[in-house]
VODRENZA-236300 format. One record per residue (C-alpha): x, z, y; residue in one letter. Coordinates in steps of 0.1 Angstrom, whole numbers, padded with zeros to 4 digits, always signed. Layout:
N
XZYA/...
# end
This chain:
720
+0361+0060+0610M/+0379+0069+0578T/+0363+0103+0576H/+0326+0092+0578V/+0328+0065+0552T/+0335+0090+0525R/+0302+0106+0528C/+0269+0102+0509L/+0239+0122+0517I/+0234+0132+0481S/+0252+0125+0448A/+0250+0088+0443L/+0235+0089+0408S/+0209+0112+0423F/+0193+0083+0440A/+0177+0068+0410V/+0162+0101+0399A/+0148+0111+0433I/+0138+0078+0448A/+0101+0085+0440F/+0104+0120+0453L/+0101+0107+0489S/+0065+0101+0478V/+0060+0127+0451L/+0076+0159+0461S/+0075+0196+0460H/+0045+0217+0450A/+0023+0215+0419Q/-0009+0194+0423A/-0042+0211+0418P/-0055+0207+0383G/-0021+0197+0369A/-0014+0207+0333A/+0003+0241+0331K/+0012+0243+0294K/+0047+0233+0285M/+0056+0222+0250E/+0093+0230+0258F/+0100+0264+0273D/+0132+0266+0294S/+0143+0283+0326P/+0150+0247+0339L/+0113+0241+0341L/+0101+0274+0357K/+0097+0281+0394P/+0128+0294+0409W/+0128+0332+0413T/+0149+0357+0432G/+0156+0361+0469P/+0151+0335+0497Y/+0120+0320+0482G/+0138+0315+0449G/+0172+0300+0440V/+0185+0276+0414P/+0191+0295+0381P/+0226+0282+0375W/+0234+0312+0353N/+0206+0301+0328L/+0215+0265+0324V/+0222+0252+0289R/+0232+0216+0287S/+0213+0211+0254E/+0181+0219+0273D/+0183+0190+0297F/+0169+0161+0277I/+0138+0180+0263P/+0133+0196+0297A/+0132+0161+0314F/+0106+0150+0288D/+0085+0180+0296A/+0089+0177+0333A/+0080+0140+0333I/+0049+0148+0312K/+0039+0175+0338A/+0045+0150+0367S/+0023+0125+0349N/-0004+0151+0347A/-0001+0157+0385D/-0006+0120+0391I/-0036+0118+0368K/-0052+0147+0386A/-0050+0126+0418I/-0063+0093+0403T/-0091+0111+0384D/-0104+0128+0415D/-0141+0117+0418P/-0141+0122+0456E/-0134+0091+0478P/-0097+0089+0487A/-0087+0106+0520D/-0055+0119+0535F/-0058+0154+0519D/-0069+0145+0483N/-0045+0116+0480T/-0015+0117+0504I/-0012+0154+0507V/-0019+0158+0469A/+0010+0134+0463M/+0032+0155+0485E/+0023+0184+0463R/+0030+0166+0430A/+0061+0167+0408G/+0076+0200+0417R/+0088+0208+0382M/+0107+0175+0379L/+0121+0179+0414N/+0136+0213+0405R/+0151+0199+0374L/+0166+0169+0392N/+0182+0192+0417A/+0200+0211+0390I/+0209+0183+0367F/+0224+0159+0393F/+0246+0187+0406V/+0260+0188+0371Y/+0263+0150+0371A/+0283+0150+0404S/+0301+0183+0404N/+0305+0192+0368L/+0305+0159+0349N/+0323+0171+0318V/+0315+0178+0282G/+0281+0164+0271P/+0269+0157+0307I/+0280+0120+0308P/+0261+0112+0276D/+0231+0132+0288I/+0231+0113+0321E/+0230+0080+0302K/+0198+0092+0285V/+0181+0108+0315V/+0186+0082+0342V/+0167+0054+0324P/+0138+0079+0317K/+0136+0087+0354L/+0136+0050+0363S/+0108+0043+0339E/+0088+0072+0352H/+0093+0061+0388E/+0080+0026+0379D/+0050+0041+0362S/+0041+0058+0395I/+0046+0028+0418Y/+0028+0005+0394Q/-0002+0028+0389N/-0031+0007+0401Q/-0056+0035+0405K/-0031+0055+0426L/-0023+0025+0448F/-0060+0018+0453D/-0064+0053+0467R/-0034+0050+0489I/-0047+0016+0502S/-0081+0032+0509A/-0064+0058+0531V/-0042+0032+0547Y/-0072+0011+0557N/-0094+0040+0567S/-0109+0047+0601A/-0088+0079+0601A/-0057+0058+0607M/-0072+0043+0638K/-0096+0069+0654D/-0072+0097+0661G/-0083+0118+0631T/-0047+0118+0618L/-0018+0127+0640D/+0014+0106+0645L/+0033+0123+0617A/+0004+0119+0593Q/-0002+0082+0602R/+0036+0076+0597R/+0034+0093+0563L/+0005+0071+0552V/+0021+0040+0565D/+0054+0047+0548D/+0038+0056+0515T/+0017+0025+0514Y/+0046+0002+0524K/+0070+0019+0499T/+0045+0012+0471F/+0044-0025+0483L/+0082-0027+0482R/+0082-0012+0448K/+0058-0038+0433G/+0024-0022+0435A/+0007-0056+0441K/+0024-0075+0413L/+0004-0086+0383N/+0008-0068+0350S/+0034-0093+0336A/+0056-0091+0367D/+0053-0053+0367K/+0066-0052+0332A/+0095-0075+0342K/+0102-0053+0372L/+0103-0022+0351S/+0127-0038+0326Q/+0150-0047+0355M/+0149-0012+0370N/+0156+0004+0337T/+0185-0019+0330R/+0199-0013+0365L/+0196+0025+0360A/+0218+0022+0329R/+0243+0000+0347L/+0245+0023+0377F/+0254+0052+0354T/+0280+0032+0335D/+0296+0021+0368F/+0298+0057+0381S/+0313+0070+0348Q/+0338+0042+0347N/+0351+0051+0382V/+0352+0088+0372L/+0372+0079+0341A/+0398+0060+0361D/+0401+0088+0386E/+0407+0112+0357K/+0429+0088+0337G/+0455+0076+0362Y/+0477+0105+0374V/+0512+0098+0389T/+0536+0124+0377W/+0569+0134+0394I/+0596+0152+0374Q/+0626+0149+0398D/+0625+0169+0430K/+0645+0142+0448S/+0614+0119+0446E/+0595+0143+0470L/+0612+0130+0501G/+0592+0131+0533G/+0564+0152+0519L/+0554+0183+0538P/+0554+0216+0520D/+0516+0218+0520S/+0514+0185+0501V/+0541+0194+0477I/+0523+0227+0469T/+0491+0209+0463A/+0508+0185+0440M/+0524+0214+0421A/+0490+0231+0417N/+0475+0198+0405A/+0502+0196+0378A/+0496+0232+0368K/+0459+0226+0364E/+0468+0198+0340R/+0493+0219+0321G/+0524+0203+0336N/+0522+0178+0307K/+0543+0151+0322N/+0560+0167+0352G/+0561+0195+0378D/+0541+0176+0405W/+0510+0154+0401A/+0493+0129+0424I/+0457+0126+0412T/+0438+0094+0415N/+0415+0106+0443T/+0415+0100+0480R/+0423+0136+0488S/+0456+0133+0468S/+0464+0097+0475M/+0460+0097+0513D/+0486+0124+0522P/+0511+0110+0497F/+0509+0075+0512L/+0511+0090+0547T/+0543+0110+0542Y/+0562+0099+0511S/+0595+0081+0519S/+0596+0069+0482N/+0583+0033+0486R/+0581+0024+0449P/+0561+0055+0442L/+0538+0048+0472R/+0531+0014+0457E/+0523+0029+0423K/+0500+0055+0438V/+0483+0028+0460W/+0478+0005+0430R/+0463+0032+0408N/+0438+0042+0435Y/+0427+0007+0446Y/+0425-0006+0410S/+0399+0019+0399R/+0373+0001+0379G/+0395-0031+0379D/+0420-0026+0351N/+0407-0050+0325G/+0400-0022+0300D/+0369-0005+0287K/+0363+0011+0321Y/+0365-0022+0340D/+0334-0026+0363N/+0335-0064+0371N/+0309-0075+0344K/+0287-0045+0354I/+0288-0056+0390I/+0279-0092+0382S/+0249-0081+0362E/+0238-0057+0389I/+0240-0084+0416L/+0220-0109+0394K/+0193-0083+0386L/+0190-0072+0423R/+0186-0109+0434A/+0160-0116+0407A/+0141-0084+0416R/+0141-0093+0453A/+0126-0127+0445K/+0100-0112+0422L/+0090-0088+0450L/+0087-0117+0475G/+0120-0112+0495Y/+0146-0138+0502E/+0175-0115+0490T/+0182-0080+0480H/+0195-0073+0515A/+0162-0083+0531H/+0143-0061+0506W/+0166-0031+0512R/+0167-0034+0550M/+0130-0038+0557E/+0125+0000+0563P/+0157+0005+0583T/+0163+0006+0621M/+0181-0027+0619A/+0151-0043+0600K/+0170-0074+0588N/+0205-0084+0577P/+0211-0105+0608Q/+0208-0075+0631A/+0234-0056+0610A/+0257-0086+0609M/+0255-0091+0646D/+0267-0056+0653L/+0295-0058+0627M/+0307-0092+0640M/+0307-0079+0676K/+0333-0053+0665V/+0352-0073+0638W/+0373-0096+0659P/+0383-0068+0683K/+0394-0046+0653A/+0414-0075+0638L/+0432-0079+0671A/+0440-0042+0672R/+0454-0044+0636V/+0477-0072+0646K/+0491-0049+0674E/+0494-0020+0650E/+0512-0040+0624V/+0536-0054+0650A/+0545-0018+0661D/+0551-0008+0624M/+0571-0038+0616Q/+0593-0032+0646A/+0601+0003+0633I/+0608-0009+0598A/+0631-0036+0612D/+0649-0010+0633E/+0655+0011+0602E/+0670-0019+0584G/+0646-0017+0555T/+0642-0055+0553K/+0606-0052+0542I/+0573-0067+0553K/+0546-0041+0559I/+0524-0039+0528E/+0492-0019+0522P/+0511+0010+0507W/+0533+0011+0538D/+0505+0012+0565Y/+0498+0049+0565R/+0535+0058+0563Y/+0546+0036+0592Y/+0514+0044+0612A/+0527+0080+0613E/+0561+0068+0626K/+0544+0048+0653V/+0522+0077+0663R/+0552+0099+0667K/+0571+0072+0686A/+0542+0064+0710K/+0526+0097+0715Y/+0552+0122+0703D/+0526+0134+0679L/+0534+0144+0644D/+0503+0156+0625F/+0525+0177+0603N/+0528+0199+0634Q/+0490+0201+0636V/+0482+0209+0600K/+0495+0245+0601P/+0467+0252+0626Y/+0440+0237+0604L/+0429+0263+0579Q/+0399+0254+0558L/+0382+0288+0561E/+0388+0290+0599K/+0373+0256+0604L/+0344+0265+0582R/+0339+0295+0606D/+0342+0271+0635A/+0314+0249+0623M/+0291+0279+0620M/+0301+0292+0654W/+0293+0259+0670A/+0259+0258+0652A/+0252+0292+0667T/+0260+0281+0702Q/+0240+0249+0699L/+0210+0257+0678Y/+0209+0295+0674G/+0218+0295+0637L/+0236+0324+0621H/+0255+0324+0588F/+0261+0353+0565Q/+0278+0350+0532Q/+0257+0365+0504V/+0265+0377+0469S/+0244+0381+0438G/+0231+0345+0439V/+0239+0324+0409P/+0264+0295+0414V/+0274+0267+0391F/+0311+0272+0395H/+0333+0301+0408P/+0345+0280+0437D/+0310+0279+0452V/+0300+0303+0480T/+0265+0309+0493V/+0254+0316+0529W/+0221+0328+0543E/+0211+0310+0575V/+0189+0328+0600T/+0178+0321+0636D/+0183+0341+0667N/+0153+0363+0658D/+0168+0371+0624G/+0142+0349+0606K/+0154+0333+0574H/+0160+0295+0578V/+0176+0285+0545G/+0206+0287+0523L/+0239+0268+0525W/+0261+0263+0494Y/+0297+0252+0498L/+0317+0237+0470D/+0350+0227+0486P/+0376+0221+0459Y/+0385+0191+0437A/+0384+0196+0399R/+0381+0175+0368E/+0346+0161+0364G/+0338+0163+0401K/+0334+0129+0417R/+0358+0122+0447S/+0348+0122+0483G/+0326+0144+0503A/+0288+0146+0504W/+0258+0167+0513M/+0227+0172+0492T/+0197+0194+0492D/+0183+0215+0463Y/+0151+0221+0481R/+0135+0204+0512A/+0119+0223+0540Q/+0081+0220+0543E/+0052+0238+0558N/+0020+0228+0541M/+0002+0261+0544G/+0030+0282+0529E/+0064+0276+0546P/+0092+0267+0522I/+0127+0270+0535T/+0155+0246+0526T/+0185+0249+0504I/+0214+0225+0513V/+0249+0221+0501S/+0282+0205+0512N/+0307+0193+0486N/+0343+0183+0492S/+0375+0177+0473N/+0402+0197+0490F/+0432+0206+0470I/+0437+0243+0464K/+0469+0259+0477G/+0490+0285+0461A/+0471+0317+0452K/+0466+0339+0482G/+0476+0312+0507E/+0452+0295+0530P/+0442+0259+0524V/+0456+0237+0551L/+0438+0204+0557I/+0445+0173+0577S/+0429+0164+0610W/+0410+0136+0593D/+0397+0160+0566D/+0387+0184+0593A/+0366+0157+0609V/+0350+0150+0575T/+0342+0187+0571L/+0323+0187+0604F/+0307+0154+0595H/+0292+0167+0563E/+0281+0199+0579F/+0262+0178+0604G/+0241+0165+0574H/+0236+0201+0563A/+0224+0211+0598L/+0200+0181+0598H/+0184+0197+0567G/+0186+0233+0580L/+0170+0225+0614L/+0141+0206+0600S/+0107+0218+0612K/+0082+0194+0597V/+0050+0198+0577K/+0054+0173+0548Y/+0085+0175+0525P/+0090+0137+0523S/+0096+0137+0561Q/+0120+0166+0560S/+0156+0168+0572G/+0177+0138+0561T/+0147+0118+0548S/+0151+0092+0575V/+0161+0056+0577A/+0194+0049+0560R/+0210+0036+0591D/+0199+0066+0611Y/+0208+0093+0587V/+0245+0092+0596E/+0238+0098+0633F/+0233+0136+0632P/+0264+0140+0610S/+0286+0117+0632Q/+0276+0134+0664I/+0286+0168+0649N/+0322+0155+0645E/+0326+0158+0682H/+0325+0196+0683W/+0358+0198+0663L/+0378+0185+0692E/+0362+0207+0719T/+0385+0233+0735P/+0360+0261+0726E/+0366+0254+0689I/+0403+0246+0690L/+0413+0275+0711N/+0395+0300+0689Q/+0398+0286+0654F/+0428+0263+0653A/+0453+0291+0648V/+0486+0290+0630H/+0482+0302+0594Y/+0514+0324+0597Q/+0515+0336+0633T/+0478+0335+0642G/+0487+0318+0675E/+0463+0293+0689A/+0473+0256+0688I/+0494+0249+0719P/+0478+0231+0747Q/+0506+0206+0747E/+0497+0196+0712L/+0460+0194+0721L/+0469+0171+0749D/+0488+0148+0726K/+0459+0147+0701I/+0435+0137+0730K/+0459+0111+0743K/+0462+0095+0708A/+0424+0097+0701A/+0421+0059+0697T/+0453+0055+0678F/+0451+0035+0645N/+0415+0024+0652Q/+0424-0011+0641G/+0431+0002+0606F/+0401+0026+0605D/+0377+0000+0617T/+0389-0030+0597V/+0392-0009+0565E/+0356+0002+0568Y/+0341-0030+0582L/+0357-0051+0554A/+0337-0030+0529S/+0305-0032+0549A/+0308-0070+0553L/+0315-0076+0517I/+0285-0054+0508D/+0262-0074+0530M/+0276-0108+0519K/+0274-0099+0482L/+0237-0091+0487H/+0230-0122+0507L/+0247-0145+0482A/+0217-0150+0460G/+0213-0150+0422S/+0243-0172+0411D/+0269-0157+0388D/+0294-0139+0409I/+0329-0130+0399D/+0334-0098+0420P/+0372-0100+0422D/+0371-0137+0433A/+0343-0132+0457F/+0361-0102+0473E/+0394-0121+0476R/+0379-0154+0489D/+0355-0138+0513T/+0382-0115+0528L/+0404-0146+0533A/+0376-0164+0551D/+0371-0134+0573M/+0407-0133+0583G/+0414-0099+0565M/+0449-0088+0573P/+0471-0087+0542S/+0486-0053+0553E/+0456-0032+0545L/+0428-0031+0519P/+0390-0026+0521M/+0382+0011+0522R/+0362+0007+0490H/+0372-0023+0468R/+0342-0038+0449T/+0350-0025+0414P/+0348+0012+0426H/+0324+0008+0455F/+0303+0038+0445M/+0280+0036+0476H/+0266+0003+0465I/+0269+0001+0427F/+0262+0036+0415S/+0226+0033+0428S/+0206+0012+0452D/+0211+0040+0478S/+0236+0023+0502Y/+0234-0013+0488S/+0232-0037+0517A/+0234-0006+0537G/+0271+0003+0541Y/+0268-0011+0577Y/+0248+0021+0584S/+0279+0040+0594Y/+0286+0016+0622L/+0250+0014+0633W/+0248+0051+0634A/+0281+0053+0652D/+0268+0031+0680A/+0241+0058+0685L/+0267+0085+0682T/+0290+0071+0708A/+0262+0067+0733D/+0248+0102+0725A/+0282+0118+0729A/+0284+0103+0764E/+0253+0122+0774R/+0271+0155+0767F/+0301+0142+0786V/+0279+0133+0815E/+0265+0168+0814A/+0300+0183+0816G/+0301+0201+0783S/+0293+0196+0746F/+0277+0230+0748Y/+0253+0221+0776D/+0221+0240+0766K/+0196+0214+0779D/+0213+0185+0761V/+0217+0205+0729A/+0180+0214+0731K/+0170+0178+0735S/+0192+0168+0706L/+0175+0195+0685H/+0140+0186+0696D/+0142+0148+0694N/+0167+0143+0665V/+0177+0173+0644M/+0143+0190+0638S/+0118+0162+0635I/+0129+0144+0604G/+0110+0112+0598D/+0079+0122+0618T/+0085+0096+0644I/+0103+0062+0646D/+0140+0070+0649P/+0144+0045+0678A/+0118+0065+0697E/+0136+0098+0689G/+0168+0084+0702F/+0151+0071+0733R/+0136+0105+0740R/+0170+0121+0737F/+0190+0095+0757R/+0163+0084+0781G/+0167+0048+0771R/+0177+0025+0742D/+0212+0027+0728V/+0241+0011+0748D/+0263-0004+0720T/+0292-0008+0744S/+0297+0029+0741A/+0309+0022+0705L/+0336-0001+0718L/+0347+0024+0744R/+0349+0052+0717K/+0372+0031+0696R/+0394+0020+0726G/+0384-0017+0722F/+0378-0039+0752P/+0341-0041+0764V/+0329-0077+0770D/
# end
């Protein structure tokens, strides 16, 4: 599970800015004002090949704030054109017109929030603090527009919704639009609307502050090594990456550097035999946002929780969790809690077994230590080697980033008929970025895929997918532009980048999100690609992980970086045999975060001390002392840098229940490349976006409702 929980569908701070774009999306509304008081390439339609591309080469940071002012003004004009229409409201002049509204602002958002996530340096942090509240206020002005809501209500209550005039996707779009406006306060009185807007604007500022504090702690805490003797146990690839990280920072305090990101921390804790340094690196990483200094996030979290609780009450919901979960597959917090608590005790039992195995090895070594969180990864590797004769250091030379990138593309060709060709001459926002044209079996253009794989200063940690442009087909087809973003550490110049098995799974996971966008074949942009229920969106990405471990991929693409020889079958057999190894750690680490998220947002409006709440709740849950939450509360970006995954981190487990069951259909068919099953996955999941209820889409693919016992089987836990 460790790989999937790193991912976010789009940059977290993106969520505030684009929340309203699920309703107001991509093409200019008829009658909208054309004149711009501020002239900038940021505001103009994208030009160039492939239906236009982002003009990264023309971006000037000083243009962002005036550009947002102009784009918001244009968006307001689009809305006014809809509300001033003298004709009675119908699907075309209201719902479709909303789908066509706000294109200028949408383009600007796409560009700016890539800077906020991938290039957050120089003036960008200060600009973000100005821009995000503006966008929050603009979003509220739309959802609180009474004339607009009256027109939406008229369509929602019209005969066309009942007599078959509108098809299923259209009815679903109307229903979602109407209910989204309700959830956003459309029926509040004017005084309460003003209160709501104040809350949302304040939250937007707090989300930005939270994110920038985490980024500051990731930048500010670097562990330096000056003495080569302190590198014991580390493989050459990790040492090389640490040396490169030090060079990038000018070797100011040593020849090797462990940065305060997961991609640097994880391998160090896994292989370093230097226990004091392991503890230091561990504490730096898990204390992000919790150091009692100007970047401490605890007060910010307390205020966010209080505001969320008050907002939920104002909107008529019991808690923030009830408000957030209403449009999900789970529907309510109890359903999510039921699934998590079905797995939690089994995962705890497995951790107990794993710790006992580790402690036994530590005792045999005469270390006289008790396993602590900074020991878990290190001794887990020793157990893996003892139990399965598997040392992942033997696997890593076969896992080259570029080869695995090619492997993902190859699998997409076999499954969905997509073809990838790297292109040049397209502007990019950083030299690390590559661009690929995607076509179908007939050579028809499908979209563009941007890849930004490497860590750097100003880029938030983790891995994520976002889109710059959604697919749509409202008369004139518009193809999508999607991106994957990672934080791999560059190797020495001219040498391939070797990644861990877990990072390889993450790579395939994120590419699954990209495929979800690329394969979209819908009419309306707000139903496109990954615009589905939060607890369904991880299903297409998690199912894509399974192709990494297929023999067809490993035999072709897992080749030794020096000899070119394919990974030995003996090693593959060991990987397969150890497939459920360390699932206690992976599951408890993730579930602890998911349960804390839900419990925080069910706690109500009382003042909450985040550190105390986390500590006391984990103790009540029986959290093992030997491992931490995957995301401690003070740096839990998923839930405090936006509303995006708040009361929704359970989504990964919910989606993995679907994934485990779906994967078994391929197993039953005899191959993960079975053409009929792949076509069903494409037709019922990957291509249909939010045009049907996700439960129905899964039902069509699987032939029945989900069997959650498949999740337990996947993790090697006993099935009741």
